C-alpha positions in Angstrom: -27.8 82.6 -53.3 -29.3 81.5 -50.0 -29.8 77.9 -48.9 -33.5 77.0 -49.1 -33.1 75.0 -45.9 -31.7 78.0 -43.9 -34.4 80.2 -45.3 -37.2 77.8 -44.3 -35.8 77.7 -40.7 -35.8 81.5 -40.6 -39.5 81.5 -41.8 -40.7 78.9 -39.3 -41.1 81.3 -36.4 -42.9 83.8 -38.6 -45.4 81.3 -40.0 -46.5 80.2 -36.5 -47.2 83.7 -35.4 -48.9 84.9 -38.6 -51.1 81.8 -39.2 -52.7 82.2 -35.8 -54.1 85.5 -37.1 -55.2 84.2 -40.5 -52.1 85.7 -42.1 -50.9 82.5 -43.8 -47.9 82.8 -46.1 -49.1 81.8 -49.6 -45.8 82.2 -51.5 -42.2 83.2 -50.8 -39.7 83.8 -53.6 -36.1 84.6 -52.6 -35.6 85.6 -56.3 -31.9 84.5 -56.2 -30.3 81.6 -57.9 -33.5 79.7 -57.3 -35.8 82.5 -58.4 -38.6 80.2 -59.5 -38.8 78.2 -56.2 -41.5 78.9 -53.7 -40.2 78.4 -50.2 -43.5 78.8 -48.4 -44.2 75.1 -48.6 -47.2 75.5 -51.0 -45.1 74.5 -54.0 -46.2 77.6 -56.0 -43.0 77.3 -58.1 -42.7 79.5 -61.2 -41.1 79.6 -64.6 -38.7 82.2 -66.0 -39.6 84.2 -69.1 -37.7 86.7 -71.2 -35.1 89.1 -69.9 -34.3 87.9 -66.4 -30.8 87.6 -64.9 -29.3 87.1 -61.5 -27.9 90.2 -59.8 -26.5 91.4 -56.5 -28.8 91.9 -53.6 -29.0 94.9 -51.2 -25.9 93.5 -49.3 -23.9 93.4 -52.5 -23.9 89.6 -52.7 -23.8 88.2 -56.2 -26.6 86.0 -57.6 -28.9 86.8 -54.6 -31.6 88.9 -56.4 -33.3 89.0 -59.8 -33.1 91.7 -62.4 -36.1 92.3 -64.8 -35.3 94.1 -68.1 -38.6 96.0 -68.3 -39.4 94.6 -71.7 -40.3 90.9 -71.6 -38.8 89.6 -68.4 -41.2 88.0 -65.8 -41.9 85.0 -63.7 -45.1 83.0 -64.2 -46.7 80.8 -61.5 -49.6 78.5 -62.3 -52.9 79.1 -60.5 -53.4 77.0 -57.4 -55.9 76.7 -54.5 -53.5 78.6 -52.2 -53.0 81.5 -54.7 -56.8 81.7 -55.1 -57.3 82.0 -51.3 -57.4 85.9 -50.9 -61.0 87.1 -50.9 -61.2 90.1 -48.4 -57.5 90.5 -47.4 -54.0 90.1 -48.6 -50.4 91.4 -48.2 -47.5 91.7 -50.6 -44.0 92.7 -49.7 -40.7 92.9 -51.6 -37.4 94.6 -51.8 -37.2 96.7 -54.9 -34.5 98.6 -56.8 -35.6 100.7 -59.9 -33.2 101.0 -62.7 -31.8 104.6 -63.2 -34.3 107.0 -64.8 -34.4 110.6 -65.8 -35.9 112.8 -63.1 -39.2 113.3 -64.9 -39.6 109.7 -66.1 -42.6 107.7 -64.7 -41.6 105.2 -62.0 -43.6 101.9 -62.2 -43.6 99.3 -59.4 -45.3 96.4 -61.2 -44.9 93.9 -58.5 -47.4 91.1 -59.1 -50.7 90.4 -60.9 -52.9 87.4 -60.8 -54.6 88.0 -64.1 -54.0 87.8 -67.9 -55.4 89.2 -71.1 -56.1 92.9 -71.9 -59.7 93.0 -70.7 -60.2 94.2 -67.1 -63.1 92.6 -65.3 -64.1 92.2 -61.6 -62.2 88.9 -61.6 -59.3 90.0 -63.9 -57.1 90.6 -62.1 -58.0 88.7 -58.9 -55.4 90.9 -57.1 -52.4 93.0 -58.2 -49.8 95.3 -56.7 -49.1 98.0 -59.3 -48.0 101.6 -58.3 -47.2 104.5 -60.6 -45.4 107.7 -59.6 -45.3 110.3 -62.5 -43.4 113.4 -61.4 -43.9 115.1 -64.8 -47.7 115.2 -64.4 -47.7 115.1 -60.6 -49.8 112.0 -60.5 -49.5 108.7 -58.5 -51.9 105.7 -58.5 -52.1 102.6 -56.4 -54.0 99.6 -57.7 -54.9 96.2 -56.1 -57.5 95.0 -58.7 -59.6 96.4 -61.6 -62.0 98.0 -59.1 -59.5 99.8 -56.9 -57.1 102.3 -58.4 -56.6 105.3 -56.1 -54.6 108.5 -56.5 -51.9 109.2 -54.0 -51.6 113.0 -53.8 -48.7 112.9 -51.3 -46.3 110.7 -53.4 -43.8 113.6 -53.7 -43.2 113.2 -50.0 -42.3 109.6 -50.3 -41.0 109.2 -53.9 -39.6 105.8 -55.0 -35.7 106.0 -54.9 -34.0 105.2 -58.2 -30.9 103.0 -58.3 -31.1 102.0 -54.6 -32.9 99.3 -52.7 -36.1 100.0 -50.7 -38.7 97.8 -48.9 -42.2 98.1 -50.3 -45.4 96.6 -48.8 -49.1 96.8 -49.6 -51.9 95.5 -47.3 -55.6 95.2 -47.7 -57.7 94.2 -44.6 -61.2 94.4 -46.2 -61.6 98.0 -45.2 -58.4 99.9 -46.0 -55.6 99.7 -48.5 -52.2 100.7 -47.0 -48.8 101.1 -48.5 -45.4 101.1 -46.7 -41.9 102.1 -47.7 -39.0 100.9 -45.5 -41.4 99.9 -42.7 -43.3 103.2 -42.6 -46.9 103.7 -43.7 -46.9 106.3 -46.6 -50.5 106.0 -48.0 -53.9 104.7 -46.9 -57.4 104.7 -48.4 -60.7 103.2 -47.5 -62.0 100.3 -49.7 -64.5 97.6 -49.0 -64.5 95.6 -52.2 -64.0 91.9 -52.6 -61.3 90.0 -54.4 -62.7 87.6 -57.0 -60.7 84.5 -57.7 -59.8 83.3 -61.3 -57.8 80.5 -62.9 -55.2 82.8 -64.4 -51.5 82.4 -63.4 -49.8 84.7 -61.0 -47.2 86.9 -62.7 -44.2 88.6 -61.0 -43.0 91.7 -62.8 -45.8 91.7 -65.4 -49.3 93.3 -65.5 -51.4 92.5 -68.6 -55.1 93.6 -67.8 -55.8 97.1 -69.2 -52.3 97.7 -70.7 -49.1 95.6 -70.6 -46.5 96.9 -68.1 -43.3 95.2 -67.1 -41.1 95.9 -64.0 -37.7 97.4 -64.8 -35.2 96.9 -62.1 -34.4 94.3 -59.4 -36.6 92.4 -57.0 -35.7 90.4 -53.9 -37.5 88.4 -51.2 -41.1 88.7 -52.5 -43.8 87.5 -50.1 -47.6 87.0 -50.5 -50.0 86.5 -47.5 -53.7 85.8 -47.4 -54.2 88.4 -44.6 -53.2 91.9 -43.7 -50.0 92.2 -41.8 -49.8 94.9 -39.1 -47.4 97.8 -39.3 -45.3 96.3 -36.5 -45.0 93.0 -38.4 -44.0 94.9 -41.6 -41.4 96.9 -39.6 -40.1 93.6 -38.3 -39.7 92.2 -41.8 -38.0 95.4 -42.9 -35.5 95.2 -40.0 -34.9 91.5 -40.2 -31.2 90.5 -40.4 -29.8 89.5 -43.7 -30.5 85.8 -44.5 -27.5 83.6 -44.3 -25.6 83.6 -47.6 -25.7 80.3 -49.4 -23.4 79.1 -52.1 -23.7 80.7 -55.5 -24.3 78.1 -58.1 -21.6 77.6 -60.7 -20.3 74.8 -62.9 -16.9 73.2 -62.8 -15.8 71.0 -65.7 -12.6 69.0 -65.3 -10.3 68.0 -68.2 -11.1 64.5 -69.6 -8.9 61.6 -68.4 -5.9 61.2 -70.7 -3.8 58.2 -71.7 -0.4 58.9 -73.2 2.6 56.7 -74.2 5.9 57.0 -72.4 8.6 58.7 -74.3 11.1 56.4 -76.1 13.7 55.2 -73.7 12.0 56.9 -70.8 9.7 55.6 -68.0 7.7 58.8 -68.1 6.1 61.3 -70.4 5.9 65.1 -70.3 2.2 66.1 -70.2 0.7 69.6 -70.4 -3.0 70.3 -69.6 -5.2 73.3 -69.0 -7.0 74.1 -65.7 -10.7 73.2 -65.5 -13.3 75.7 -66.7 -15.6 77.2 -64.2 -18.6 79.5 -65.0 -21.2 81.3 -63.0 -24.1 83.6 -64.1 -22.6 86.3 -61.9 -19.6 87.0 -59.8 -16.2 85.3 -60.2 -14.8 81.9 -59.7 -11.1 81.1 -59.0 -9.7 77.7 -60.0 -6.5 76.1 -58.6 -4.9 72.6 -58.7 -4.8 70.9 -55.3 -3.4 67.4 -56.1 -1.0 65.9 -58.5 1.9 67.1 -60.7 1.6 70.4 -62.4 1.2 70.8 -66.1 4.5 70.3 -68.0 5.8 67.8 -65.5 7.3 64.4 -66.4 4.5 62.0 -65.4 5.7 58.5 -64.4 4.3 55.3 -66.0 1.0 54.5 -64.3 -2.0 56.6 -63.3 -1.6 60.0 -61.6 -4.7 61.6 -60.0 -5.2 65.3 -60.4 -7.6 67.4 -58.3 -8.8 70.9 -58.8 -10.8 73.2 -56.6 -13.0 76.2 -57.7 -14.0 78.9 -55.2 -16.7 81.5 -56.0 -16.6 85.1 -54.8 -19.0 84.2 -51.9 -16.9 81.3 -50.7 -18.7 78.4 -52.3 -16.3 75.5 -53.2 -16.4 72.7 -55.7 -13.8 70.0 -56.4 -13.3 67.8 -59.5 -10.9 65.0 -60.4 -9.2 63.7 -63.5 -6.1 61.5 -64.2 -3.1 61.2 -66.5 -2.2 57.6 -67.4 1.2 57.0 -68.9 1.5 53.7 -70.7 4.8 51.9 -71.3 4.6 50.1 -74.7 8.4 49.7 -75.1 9.5 46.1 -74.8 12.6 45.2 -72.9 15.9 44.2 -74.5 17.4 40.8 -74.0 20.3 39.0 -75.7 21.1 35.3 -75.3 24.6 33.9 -75.3 25.8 31.8 -78.3 24.8 28.2 -78.7 26.8 25.8 -76.4 28.2 22.4 -77.3 28.7 19.9 -74.4 30.5 16.6 -74.5 29.0 14.0 -72.2 31.7 12.8 -69.7 30.2 9.3 -69.1 29.4 6.5 -71.4 25.8 6.7 -70.3 23.5 7.4 -73.2 21.3 9.7 -71.0 23.1 13.0 -71.7 24.8 15.6 -69.6 23.9 17.8 -66.6 24.5 21.5 -67.4 24.3 24.6 -65.3 23.8 28.1 -66.9 23.0 31.7 -65.9 19.9 33.6 -67.1 20.5 36.3 -69.7 20.7 39.9 -68.7 17.8 42.2 -69.8 17.4 46.0 -69.9 14.4 48.2 -70.1 13.3 51.8 -70.1 11.5 51.1 -66.7 13.1 49.4 -63.7 12.2 45.9 -62.3 12.3 43.9 -65.6 12.4 40.2 -64.8 14.0 37.4 -66.9 12.6 33.9 -66.8 13.0 30.5 -68.6 10.0 30.2 -70.9 10.9 26.9 -72.5 13.5 24.2 -72.1 15.4 22.5 -69.3 16.2 24.2 -66.1 19.8 25.0 -65.1 21.4 22.0 -63.3 19.1 19.4 -64.9 20.0 16.6 -67.4 20.1 17.6 -71.0 19.7 14.7 -73.5 22.0 13.9 -76.4 21.3 16.0 -79.4 19.9 19.6 -79.6 17.8 21.2 -76.9 16.5 24.7 -77.3 16.1 27.2 -74.4 13.8 30.1 -74.7 14.2 33.0 -72.3 11.7 35.8 -71.8 12.3 39.4 -70.5 9.0 40.8 -69.1 8.6 44.4 -67.7 6.1 45.6 -65.2 3.6 46.5 -67.9 3.7 43.0 -69.4 5.8 43.9 -72.5 7.7 40.8 -73.4 10.8 40.0 -75.5 12.3 36.5 -76.1 15.7 35.2 -77.1 16.8 31.6 -77.9 19.8 29.5 -77.2 20.7 26.0 -78.2 22.6 23.4 -76.2 24.1 20.5 -78.1 25.1 17.4 -76.1 27.4 15.0 -77.9 28.9 11.8 -76.9 32.5 11.3 -76.1 34.4 9.8 -79.1 33.9 6.1 -79.4 37.0 4.2 -80.4 36.6 2.2 -83.7 35.9 -1.5 -83.3 36.8 -3.9 -86.1 34.1 -6.2 -86.7 34.8 -9.7 -88.0 33.9 -10.5 -91.5 30.2 -10.7 -91.8 28.7 -13.4 -93.9 25.4 -13.5 -95.6 24.3 -16.1 -93.0 24.2 -13.4 -90.3 20.6 -13.4 -89.4 18.8 -10.1 -89.7 15.3 -9.4 -88.3 13.5 -8.4 -91.4 10.0 -7.2 -91.4 7.5 -8.7 -93.8 7.9 -6.8 -97.1 4.9 -4.7 -98.3 2.9 -6.1 -101.2 4.4 -5.1 -104.5 7.7 -3.7 -103.0 11.1 -5.2 -103.0 13.0 -5.3 -99.6 15.6 -2.6 -99.1 19.2 -3.5 -99.8 21.1 -4.4 -96.6 23.3 -1.7 -95.2 25.9 -4.2 -94.1 27.6 -5.8 -97.0 29.5 -9.1 -96.3 33.2 -8.9 -96.3 33.4 -5.1 -95.4 34.9 -3.8 -92.2 32.6 -1.0 -90.8 32.6 1.2 -87.7 30.0 0.0 -85.2 27.9 2.8 -83.7 26.7 3.0 -80.1 22.9 3.1 -80.3 20.8 5.2 -77.9 17.8 3.3 -76.7 14.6 4.9 -77.8 10.9 5.0 -76.9 8.3 2.5 -78.1 5.4 3.6 -80.2 2.3 1.4 -80.6 0.1 1.5 -83.7 -3.4 0.3 -84.4 -2.4 -1.5 -87.6 0.8 -3.2 -88.7 1.1 -1.1 -91.9 2.8 2.2 -91.1 4.3 4.9 -93.3 7.0 7.3 -92.2 7.6 10.9 -93.5 11.0 12.2 -92.6 12.9 15.5 -93.2 15.6 17.7 -91.6 14.1 19.0 -88.4 16.5 21.9 -87.9 19.0 23.8 -90.1 19.4 22.6 -93.6 23.2 22.3 -93.6 24.1 19.1 -95.6 23.4 16.4 -93.0 23.6 12.9 -94.5 21.9 9.9 -92.8 20.9 6.3 -93.3 17.8 4.8 -91.8 17.7 1.1 -90.8 14.4 -0.8 -90.3 14.9 -4.2 -88.6 18.5 -4.2 -89.7 17.8 -3.2 -93.4 19.0 0.1 -94.8 15.8 1.7 -96.2 17.4 5.1 -96.6 21.0 4.9 -97.9 23.4 7.8 -97.1 20.9 10.5 -98.2 21.3 14.2 -97.5 18.2 15.5 -95.8 16.5 18.9 -96.4 13.8 20.9 -94.7 10.1 19.8 -95.1 9.4 22.5 -97.7 12.3 21.3 -99.9 11.6 17.6 -99.9 10.6 14.7 -97.7 11.4 11.0 -97.4 8.4 8.6 -97.5 8.7 4.9 -96.7 5.9 2.4 -96.0 6.8 -0.2 -93.3 5.2 -3.6 -92.6 5.6 -4.3 -88.9 5.9 -7.8 -87.4 3.0 -8.1 -84.9 3.8 -8.9 -81.3 7.4 -7.7 -81.4 9.5 -4.5 -81.3 10.4 -3.4 -84.8 13.6 -1.3 -84.6 14.1 1.9 -86.5 17.7 3.3 -86.3 19.1 6.6 -87.7 22.8 6.7 -88.4 24.8 9.9 -89.2 27.6 9.9 -91.8 28.6 13.4 -91.2 27.7 16.6 -89.3 26.6 19.6 -91.4 27.9 22.1 -88.9 30.8 21.2 -86.5 29.6 20.2 -83.0 25.9 19.8 -83.9 24.1 16.5 -84.4 22.1 15.5 -87.4 18.4 16.1 -86.7 15.8 13.9 -88.4 12.1 14.7 -87.7 9.9 11.7 -88.4 6.1 11.7 -88.7 4.3 8.3 -88.3 1.0 7.6 -90.1 -1.2 4.5 -89.9 -1.6 2.9 -93.3 0.2 2.5 -96.6 1.4 5.6 -98.6 4.0 6.1 -101.4 5.9 8.9 -102.9 3.0 9.6 -105.1 0.9 10.6 -102.1 3.4 13.0 -100.6 1.2 16.1 -100.8 -1.8 14.2 -99.4 0.2 12.8 -96.5 1.6 16.3 -95.5 -1.9 17.5 -95.0 -2.8 14.7 -92.6 -2.3 14.7 -88.9 0.3 12.1 -87.9 -0.2 9.5 -85.2 3.2 10.4 -83.7 6.0 12.9 -84.4 9.5 12.2 -83.1 12.9 13.9 -83.5 15.9 11.6 -83.7 19.4 13.0 -83.1 22.5 11.2 -84.4 26.3 11.8 -84.6 29.0 9.8 -86.3 29.5 7.0 -83.8 26.2 7.5 -82.0 22.9 6.5 -83.6 19.4 7.2 -82.3 16.6 4.6 -82.3 12.9 4.0 -81.8 10.8 0.9 -81.5 7.5 0.3 -83.3 4.9 -2.2 -82.3 1.4 -3.3 -83.5 -1.2 -5.8 -82.5 -2.1 -8.6 -84.9 -5.7 -8.3 -86.2 
């Protein structure tokens, strides 16, 4: 197939010379891969019909000529002002190759016809080029319209070759019809008729008026002029060098982009794929891979680009791209060390400073990182009680795995202190009892020697009202923790084993004294698991609630939620305040 741009450049010099003599090029059809395109500049483009197929030209180049099957194959070009121009002169030229025939079979060169329908009239066809050579009956006719059909008695001297290319031209100058083969004049006859325009299409390879005939063979480089070219001009066309070969058109379809999962335990996946498919109406196309790993390779996690190049028999090239994306969906593995118990070295109730190392993680792909996701940083102060550390292992693809580790800070043992006998006159700081309730029994009974706890100072919570209800339960493992709760010195929960929220809760309404700090202290009587403090989670609600409203209270949003940690000998506390309305 020839490049239209190159062909137009080659035609430019010819158009300048010919148009000065009234020999304007009306249409030019290379009849290659763009068989319907008119390169004369007049836009007389056509449409394929029936049995047409690209074929090799006289130089053996694929897809550079057009084959007509002789039955229903032709090109149709709509009527136009330029195609209606010829009135007294015209020229038609083409390279032809007749399909193989028996020696006595008629040889038709049905080149072109501007006419349609079976009836022949003075205007149907406007002009035609149809030549018959019939060896069996020793007859040859040349026709340019319905008025001129002349016998050529010398056709045996210049028979049409069969199976090989020849250059054929017909000219009419208003006085003489001449035919040429391979640049040499072979027939001439006087004729002074006119060419009558019509609105019918121009057909290549088909002649309908009178009887339907189709061209059987191959055509290339068909030209139509509105004047008669001279013998020297036709010889020049015949001897013109081969037009520069263009790229034969073909299609190249790359495989679709693929996404595959990495193999288990691997940072890659073995992937197989087929080469792209390339097709062309004639000739061959070779496809090879020019970029990326070959099929059957272990493709790493990530995206790998593949490139393929197709090369046609005439050197045309096309490249397409695709990609293989390997996705790592396997999370890393991480394991935390066991829980750690730390005994504070000082008497300060703040806690203990602890340094630790990050856990080690493994993954199927390198460069997994470990980070602290929740909890105190190494080298910082950890408070008394239980603190939870959450560590995360994250790989390059964002897969994440967590592990948890607890650190329990406990106070150094406090030596027992004997407290003098306590009398009933020891003043407590009682809160005002709620209406209809009896005050809780005191936790300290006169005349009994008890062990006095150290009490960690707690935060202060402020409420809108002075009537507050607490809902309490075991905030960690349910392991037999027993606690007492003191409010303003009164034991409102007495040595009770606490359980998780789903197994039972403690509900106590409190009446706060306005304008002062009302203390709430949690004392541990034992530890459910050695080395771990008792954990009491307390939810605070504004208003008065009782055991009967437990379910209703658990559905409400608390005003505050606090966790109090206690060990035998070390109690935890919190202060409650309210404003007097």
